[in-house]
C-alpha positions in Angstrom: -28.2 -8.4 38.4 -27.8 -10.4 41.8 -24.3 -8.8 42.3 -25.5 -5.5 41.8 -27.9 -5.8 44.7 -25.2 -7.0 47.2 -22.8 -4.6 46.5 -25.1 -1.8 47.3 -26.8 -3.5 50.2 -24.0 -2.1 52.4 -24.2 1.5 50.8 -27.9 1.4 52.4 -27.0 -0.1 55.8 -24.7 2.8 56.0 -26.7 5.7 54.5 -30.0 5.1 55.6 -29.1 5.6 59.5 -27.1 8.3 58.5 -30.0 10.2 56.6 -32.5 9.3 59.8 -29.8 10.9 61.9 -29.9 14.0 60.2 -33.1 14.4 59.8 -33.4 14.1 63.4 -31.2 16.7 64.2 -32.8 19.2 61.7 -36.6 18.3 63.4 -34.8 19.0 66.7 -33.7 22.2 65.3 -36.9 23.6 64.2 -38.7 22.2 67.2 -36.3 24.3 69.4 -37.3 27.2 67.2 -41.0 26.8 67.5 -41.0 26.5 71.3 -39.8 29.8 71.9 -42.6 31.2 69.1 -45.4 29.0 70.5 -48.1 29.8 72.7 -47.8 28.6 76.1 -50.3 25.8 78.0 -50.6 28.0 80.9 -51.5 31.2 78.7 -54.1 29.4 76.9 -55.9 27.6 80.1 -56.1 31.4 81.6 -57.2 32.7 78.4 -59.8 30.1 78.4 -61.0 30.8 82.0 -61.4 34.7 82.1 -61.5 35.6 78.2 -64.5 38.3 77.4 -66.5 38.2 74.4 -64.4 40.4 72.2 -61.4 38.6 73.0 -63.0 35.3 72.3 -64.5 36.8 69.1 -60.6 37.9 68.2 -59.8 34.3 69.1 -62.3 33.1 66.1 -61.2 35.9 63.5 -57.8 36.3 64.1 -55.9 33.2 65.8 -55.1 32.7 69.0 -52.0 35.2 69.2 -53.9 38.3 68.2 -56.8 37.0 71.1 -53.7 36.0 73.7 -52.3 39.7 72.9 -55.8 41.6 73.7 -56.3 39.5 77.2 -52.9 40.0 78.1 -53.3 44.2 77.2 -56.7 43.8 79.2 -54.9 41.8 82.3 -51.7 44.4 82.7 -53.3 47.4 81.8 -55.8 46.9 84.8 -52.9 45.4 86.9 -51.1 49.0 86.1 -54.6 51.2 87.1 -55.4 49.3 90.3 -51.1 49.4 91.0 -51.5 53.3 90.6 -54.5 53.5 92.6 -53.0 51.8 95.8 -49.9 54.0 95.9 -51.6 57.2 96.2 
């Protein structure tokens, strides 16, 4: 039985680091995809500073994605209206 362990030990020495490296590469790819989909920290800070009550309700009811969507629609919609008034 001790002979079996001594013949398997080199395989573990080679196999375990390879598995760890493959797992790390896989997780790096997952993280890269999530980084593009994830909400930016600056957007969340701005939301928390300037959100209206309906946007806060959307945060609790539907999550940060929907709340930020409403917040950005309000911000960009108001910005477009004020730019239109200035040009006239």
